[in-house]
C-alpha positions as a Markdown table, in Angstrom:
| # | Residue | x | y | z |
|---|---|---|---|---|
| 1 | Met | 178.9 | 114.8 | 80.8 |
| 2 | Ile | 177.8 | 118.5 | 80.3 |
| 3 | Glu | 179.1 | 118.3 | 76.8 |
| 4 | Lys | 177.2 | 115.4 | 76.0 |
| 5 | Leu | 174.1 | 116.9 | 77.3 |
| 6 | Gln | 174.7 | 119.9 | 75.0 |
| 7 | Lys | 175.3 | 117.5 | 72.2 |
| 8 | Leu | 172.0 | 116.1 | 73.0 |
| 9 | His | 170.3 | 119.5 | 73.0 |
| 10 | Glu | 171.8 | 120.3 | 69.5 |
| 11 | Ile | 170.7 | 116.9 | 68.1 |
| 12 | Leu | 167.1 | 117.5 | 69.4 |
| 13 | Met | 167.1 | 121.2 | 68.3 |
| 14 | Ser | 167.6 | 120.0 | 64.7 |
| 15 | Met | 164.4 | 118.2 | 64.7 |
| 16 | Glu | 160.8 | 119.6 | 64.2 |
| 17 | Asn | 158.2 | 117.4 | 65.6 |
| 18 | Val | 159.2 | 114.4 | 67.9 |
| 19 | Val | 157.7 | 111.0 | 68.8 |
| 20 | Ile | 159.5 | 109.3 | 71.2 |
| 21 | Ala | 159.2 | 105.4 | 72.0 |
| 22 | Tyr | 158.5 | 105.9 | 75.7 |
| 23 | Ser | 158.7 | 103.0 | 78.3 |
| 24 | Gly | 158.6 | 105.0 | 81.4 |
| 25 | Gly | 162.2 | 103.7 | 82.3 |
| 26 | Leu | 165.2 | 105.7 | 83.1 |
| 27 | Asp | 166.6 | 106.4 | 79.7 |
| 28 | Ser | 163.4 | 107.3 | 77.8 |
| 29 | Ser | 162.2 | 109.5 | 80.7 |
| 30 | Phe | 165.3 | 111.3 | 80.6 |
| 31 | Leu | 165.2 | 111.9 | 76.8 |
| 32 | Leu | 161.4 | 112.8 | 77.2 |
| 33 | Arg | 162.3 | 115.3 | 79.7 |
| 34 | Val | 165.1 | 116.9 | 77.6 |
| 35 | Ala | 163.2 | 116.7 | 74.4 |
| 36 | Ser | 160.4 | 118.6 | 76.1 |
| 37 | Asp | 162.5 | 121.1 | 77.6 |
| 38 | Val | 164.1 | 121.6 | 74.0 |
| 39 | Leu | 161.0 | 121.2 | 71.7 |
| 40 | Gly | 158.1 | 121.8 | 74.1 |
| 41 | Ser | 154.6 | 120.8 | 72.7 |
| 42 | Lys | 156.3 | 119.5 | 69.6 |
| 43 | Val | 156.8 | 116.3 | 71.6 |
| 44 | Val | 154.8 | 113.1 | 71.9 |
| 45 | Ala | 155.4 | 110.1 | 74.0 |
| 46 | Val | 154.1 | 106.8 | 72.6 |
| 47 | Thr | 154.1 | 103.7 | 74.8 |
| 48 | Ala | 153.7 | 100.2 | 73.3 |
| 49 | Asn | 151.2 | 97.8 | 75.2 |
| 50 | Ser | 151.6 | 94.3 | 75.0 |
| 51 | Leu | 151.6 | 91.2 | 77.3 |
| 52 | Ile | 155.4 | 91.2 | 77.5 |
| 53 | His | 155.4 | 94.5 | 79.2 |
| 54 | Pro | 154.4 | 94.5 | 82.8 |
| 55 | Arg | 151.0 | 96.2 | 83.4 |
| 56 | Lys | 152.6 | 98.1 | 86.3 |
| 57 | Glu | 155.3 | 99.7 | 84.0 |
| 58 | Ile | 152.5 | 101.0 | 81.6 |
| 59 | Glu | 150.7 | 102.8 | 84.3 |
| 60 | Glu | 154.0 | 104.3 | 85.6 |
| 61 | Ala | 154.7 | 105.6 | 82.1 |
| 62 | Lys | 151.2 | 107.2 | 82.0 |
| 63 | Ile | 152.0 | 109.1 | 85.4 |
| 64 | Ile | 155.5 | 110.2 | 84.5 |
| 65 | Ala | 154.6 | 111.6 | 81.1 |
| 66 | Met | 151.6 | 113.5 | 82.8 |
| 67 | Arg | 153.8 | 114.9 | 85.4 |
| 68 | Leu | 156.2 | 116.0 | 82.7 |
| 69 | Gly | 153.4 | 117.7 | 80.8 |
| 70 | Val | 154.0 | 115.7 | 77.6 |
| 71 | Arg | 151.0 | 114.3 | 75.4 |
| 72 | His | 151.0 | 110.6 | 75.9 |
| 73 | Lys | 149.7 | 107.7 | 73.5 |
| 74 | Ile | 149.5 | 104.2 | 74.1 |
| 75 | Ile | 149.5 | 101.9 | 70.9 |
| 76 | Glu | 148.6 | 98.2 | 71.2 |
| 77 | Ile | 151.3 | 95.5 | 69.9 |
| 78 | His | 150.8 | 92.0 | 69.2 |
| 79 | Glu | 154.2 | 90.2 | 69.2 |
| 80 | Leu | 152.5 | 87.1 | 70.5 |
| 81 | Ser | 150.7 | 86.7 | 67.4 |
| 82 | Asn | 154.2 | 86.4 | 65.2 |
| 83 | Pro | 155.6 | 82.9 | 64.9 |
| 84 | Lys | 159.1 | 84.4 | 64.5 |
| 85 | Phe | 158.8 | 86.1 | 67.6 |
| 86 | Leu | 157.3 | 83.1 | 69.5 |
| 87 | Asn | 159.9 | 80.7 | 68.1 |
| 88 | Asn | 162.7 | 82.7 | 70.4 |
| 89 | Ser | 165.4 | 82.6 | 68.0 |
| 90 | Lys | 168.5 | 84.9 | 68.6 |
| 91 | Asp | 167.0 | 87.6 | 66.6 |
| 92 | Arg | 163.7 | 87.5 | 68.7 |
| 93 | Cys | 164.4 | 91.1 | 69.6 |
| 94 | Tyr | 164.6 | 92.1 | 66.0 |
| 95 | Trp | 160.9 | 90.9 | 65.2 |
| 96 | Cys | 159.7 | 92.5 | 68.2 |
| 97 | Lys | 161.2 | 95.8 | 67.7 |
| 98 | Arg | 160.3 | 95.7 | 64.0 |
| 99 | Glu | 156.7 | 95.3 | 64.9 |
| 100 | Met | 156.7 | 98.0 | 67.7 |
| 101 | Tyr | 158.5 | 100.7 | 65.6 |
| 102 | Gly | 156.4 | 99.7 | 62.6 |
| 103 | Glu | 153.2 | 100.6 | 64.6 |
| 104 | Leu | 154.9 | 103.7 | 65.9 |
| 105 | Val | 156.0 | 104.9 | 62.6 |
| 106 | Asn | 152.5 | 104.3 | 61.1 |
| 107 | Ser | 150.7 | 106.1 | 64.0 |
| 108 | Ala | 153.0 | 109.0 | 63.9 |
| 109 | Gly | 152.6 | 109.9 | 60.2 |
| 110 | Lys | 154.6 | 112.0 | 58.0 |
| 111 | Gly | 156.7 | 114.9 | 59.0 |
| 112 | Asn | 157.8 | 113.5 | 62.6 |
| 113 | Asp | 161.2 | 112.3 | 63.7 |
| 114 | Ile | 160.9 | 109.0 | 65.5 |
| 115 | Ile | 163.4 | 108.5 | 68.5 |
| 116 | Asp | 164.0 | 106.0 | 71.1 |
| 117 | Gly | 166.1 | 105.9 | 74.3 |
| 118 | Thr | 168.7 | 103.5 | 73.5 |
| 119 | Asn | 171.8 | 104.6 | 75.4 |
| 120 | Tyr | 175.6 | 104.3 | 74.3 |
| 121 | Asp | 176.1 | 101.3 | 76.6 |
| 122 | Asp | 173.7 | 99.2 | 74.7 |
| 123 | Leu | 176.0 | 99.1 | 71.9 |
| 124 | Asn | 178.1 | 96.7 | 74.1 |
| 125 | Asp | 175.4 | 94.2 | 74.2 |
| 126 | Phe | 173.6 | 92.0 | 71.7 |
| 127 | Arg | 170.9 | 94.2 | 70.5 |
| 128 | Pro | 169.3 | 93.0 | 67.1 |
| 129 | Gly | 166.4 | 95.6 | 67.8 |
| 130 | Leu | 168.9 | 98.3 | 66.8 |
| 131 | Arg | 168.8 | 96.8 | 63.1 |
| 132 | Ala | 164.8 | 97.2 | 63.2 |
| 133 | Ala | 165.2 | 100.8 | 64.4 |
| 134 | Ser | 167.9 | 101.6 | 61.6 |
| 135 | Glu | 165.7 | 100.0 | 59.0 |
| 136 | Leu | 162.7 | 102.1 | 59.9 |
| 137 | Gly | 164.5 | 105.4 | 60.3 |
| 138 | Val | 164.4 | 105.5 | 64.3 |
| 139 | Arg | 167.1 | 107.6 | 65.7 |
| 140 | Ser | 168.8 | 107.3 | 69.1 |
| 141 | Pro | 169.8 | 110.6 | 70.3 |
| 142 | Leu | 171.4 | 109.2 | 73.5 |
| 143 | Ile | 173.8 | 107.1 | 71.3 |
| 144 | Glu | 174.5 | 109.9 | 68.9 |
| 145 | Ala | 175.3 | 112.1 | 72.0 |
| 146 | Met | 177.6 | 109.0 | 73.5 |
| 147 | Leu | 175.4 | 109.2 | 76.7 |
| 148 | Thr | 175.9 | 106.1 | 78.9 |
| 149 | Lys | 173.8 | 104.8 | 81.6 |
| 150 | Glu | 175.7 | 106.5 | 84.3 |
| 151 | Asp | 175.6 | 109.8 | 82.5 |
| 152 | Ile | 171.8 | 109.5 | 82.3 |
| 153 | Arg | 171.5 | 108.5 | 85.9 |
| 154 | Asn | 173.6 | 111.3 | 87.2 |
| 155 | Leu | 172.0 | 113.8 | 84.9 |
| 156 | Ser | 168.4 | 112.6 | 85.9 |
| 157 | Lys | 169.2 | 113.1 | 89.6 |
| 158 | Asp | 170.5 | 116.6 | 89.0 |
| 159 | Met | 167.1 | 117.4 | 87.1 |
| 160 | Gly | 165.1 | 116.0 | 89.8 |
| 161 | Leu | 163.7 | 113.2 | 87.7 |
| 162 | Glu | 162.0 | 110.6 | 90.0 |
| 163 | Thr | 163.4 | 107.8 | 87.6 |
| 164 | Trp | 167.0 | 108.7 | 88.3 |
| 165 | Asn | 167.4 | 105.6 | 90.4 |
| 166 | Lys | 164.7 | 103.4 | 88.8 |
| 167 | Pro | 165.9 | 99.8 | 88.1 |
| 168 | Ser | 166.8 | 98.8 | 84.6 |
| 169 | Leu | 163.6 | 97.5 | 82.5 |
| 170 | Ser | 163.4 | 95.0 | 79.8 |
| 171 | Cys | 160.4 | 93.0 | 78.2 |
| 172 | Leu | 159.3 | 89.7 | 79.8 |
| 173 | Ala | 160.7 | 87.8 | 76.8 |
| 174 | Thr | 164.2 | 88.2 | 77.9 |
| 175 | Arg | 163.5 | 85.9 | 80.8 |
| 176 | Phe | 163.5 | 82.9 | 78.3 |
| 177 | Pro | 166.5 | 80.8 | 76.8 |
| 178 | Tyr | 166.9 | 81.3 | 73.0 |
| 179 | Gly | 165.1 | 78.4 | 71.4 |
| 180 | Met | 162.4 | 77.9 | 74.0 |
| 181 | Lys | 159.1 | 78.8 | 72.6 |
| 182 | Ile | 157.3 | 81.8 | 74.3 |
| 183 | Thr | 153.8 | 81.3 | 75.4 |
| 184 | Lys | 151.2 | 83.7 | 76.9 |
| 185 | Asp | 151.0 | 81.3 | 80.1 |
| 186 | Asn | 154.6 | 81.4 | 80.7 |
| 187 | Ile | 154.9 | 85.2 | 80.2 |
| 188 | Ala | 152.1 | 85.7 | 82.7 |
| 189 | Arg | 153.9 | 83.2 | 85.1 |
| 190 | Val | 157.2 | 85.1 | 84.9 |
| 191 | Asp | 155.3 | 88.5 | 85.4 |
| 192 | Lys | 153.5 | 87.2 | 88.5 |
| 193 | Ala | 156.8 | 85.6 | 90.0 |
| 194 | Glu | 158.7 | 88.9 | 89.6 |
| 195 | Glu | 155.8 | 91.1 | 91.0 |
| 196 | Phe | 155.8 | 88.7 | 94.1 |
| 197 | Leu | 159.5 | 89.5 | 94.6 |
| 198 | Lys | 159.0 | 93.0 | 94.2 |
| 199 | Asp | 156.2 | 93.2 | 96.7 |
| 200 | Leu | 158.7 | 91.6 | 99.2 |
| 201 | Gly | 160.9 | 94.4 | 98.8 |
| 202 | Ile | 163.3 | 93.3 | 96.1 |
| 203 | Ile | 163.8 | 96.2 | 93.8 |
| 204 | Gln | 166.0 | 94.7 | 90.9 |
| 205 | Val | 164.9 | 91.2 | 90.0 |
| 206 | Arg | 164.7 | 88.8 | 87.0 |
| 207 | Val | 163.1 | 85.5 | 87.0 |
| 208 | Arg | 164.7 | 83.4 | 84.2 |
| 209 | His | 162.5 | 80.8 | 83.0 |
| 210 | His | 163.9 | 77.3 | 82.4 |
| 211 | Asp | 160.9 | 75.1 | 81.8 |
| 212 | Thr | 160.3 | 73.6 | 85.5 |
| 213 | Ile | 163.1 | 75.6 | 86.9 |
| 214 | Ala | 163.0 | 79.4 | 88.0 |
| 215 | Arg | 166.3 | 81.0 | 88.2 |
| 216 | Ile | 166.2 | 84.2 | 90.2 |
| 217 | Glu | 168.6 | 87.0 | 89.7 |
| 218 | Val | 168.9 | 89.9 | 92.2 |
| 219 | Met | 171.4 | 92.3 | 93.3 |
| 220 | Asp | 174.3 | 91.1 | 95.4 |
| 221 | Met | 172.9 | 93.0 | 98.6 |
| 222 | Asp | 169.6 | 91.0 | 98.3 |
| 223 | Ile | 170.8 | 87.5 | 97.7 |
| 224 | Gly | 171.3 | 87.0 | 101.5 |
| 225 | Lys | 167.9 | 88.3 | 102.1 |
| 226 | Leu | 166.4 | 85.6 | 99.8 |
| 227 | Thr | 168.1 | 82.8 | 101.5 |
| 228 | Gly | 166.5 | 83.8 | 105.0 |
| 229 | Lys | 164.1 | 81.2 | 106.3 |
| 230 | Asp | 161.0 | 83.5 | 106.1 |
| 231 | Phe | 161.8 | 84.7 | 102.6 |
| 232 | Arg | 162.8 | 81.3 | 101.3 |
| 233 | Glu | 159.5 | 79.6 | 102.4 |
| 234 | Lys | 157.3 | 82.3 | 101.1 |
| 235 | Ile | 159.2 | 82.3 | 97.7 |
| 236 | Val | 159.1 | 78.3 | 97.3 |
| 237 | Met | 155.4 | 78.2 | 98.2 |
| 238 | Tyr | 154.4 | 80.9 | 95.7 |
| 239 | Phe | 156.5 | 79.7 | 93.0 |
| 240 | Lys | 155.4 | 76.1 | 93.2 |
| 241 | Glu | 151.7 | 77.5 | 93.2 |
| 242 | Leu | 152.9 | 78.9 | 89.7 |
| 243 | Gly | 153.9 | 75.7 | 88.6 |
| 244 | Tyr | 157.7 | 75.8 | 89.0 |
| 245 | Leu | 159.3 | 72.6 | 90.4 |
| 246 | Tyr | 162.6 | 73.9 | 91.3 |
| 247 | Ile | 163.6 | 77.4 | 92.6 |
| 248 | Thr | 167.1 | 78.3 | 92.6 |
| 249 | Ile | 168.9 | 81.7 | 93.2 |
| 250 | Asp | 171.8 | 82.7 | 90.8 |
| 251 | Phe | 174.8 | 83.5 | 92.9 |
| 252 | Glu | 176.2 | 85.5 | 90.0 |
| 253 | Gly | 173.6 | 88.0 | 90.7 |
| 254 | Tyr | 171.6 | 90.2 | 88.5 |
| 255 | Arg | 173.1 | 91.4 | 85.3 |
| 256 | Thr | 171.8 | 92.6 | 82.0 |
| 257 | Gly | 172.1 | 90.2 | 78.9 |
| 258 | Ser | 172.7 | 87.1 | 81.0 |
| 259 | Met | 170.7 | 85.1 | 78.6 |
| 260 | Asn | 173.2 | 86.2 | 75.7 |
| 261 | Lys | 176.1 | 84.1 | 77.0 |
| 262 | Ile | 174.9 | 81.0 | 75.1 |
| 263 | Ile | 174.5 | 82.8 | 71.8 |
| 264 | Lys | 177.8 | 81.6 | 70.5 |
| 265 | Glu | 176.8 | 78.0 | 71.4 |
| 266 | Tyr | 173.3 | 78.4 | 70.0 |
């Protein structure tokens, strides 16, 4: 793990001015901290703001960047105006990342290295956004240094980063099955549903949207909590207010990329 960290230092030292695609999550916060240690004031963090990113995450990104003493910019992204994104085909992530990285490259200007926090484990999942990054010259130093999610979490803890145990993040579009058109109303519905569950103390949660059905994924330790009478009644009442007719708990629990299971059949 220490050798990988040293490799990351070497990669970053080979760069001049760095612009980091910064979400405020575990991976990008770790990268921001290391890049700041190596390059100092030559680092700028840029966060994409759009309806598919929960507002709370944007606010947390601002706070973390400020605490790290790194310049921070927010750029507006409009994925929901792109029919290729709204149609939600299996390359949806490509069109999303293509727009985000394109805006980031345009705002960064010439003479800057654009990097993101994609980690080595991400190569094991279906990630069409990696193609967009490659096309636009965005590098992923965590991949180049072969740093896994576990490596990053452990190193973040050693560094005293507050994000070391932060749950994995993903945009709200990942809550919709491929082929189901994404709408602003349904994005807002999913966002409200997840925030409600987080307010109940559920740290890691995904509400997968299947039209009139909400399929809730939580960590194994929280499944029993949701099935308790008090929690169950609160969840059913609120989710029905949001417009869901059926509310289900996925007993397989939370896992990344669960919507990608159907790709071979799609």
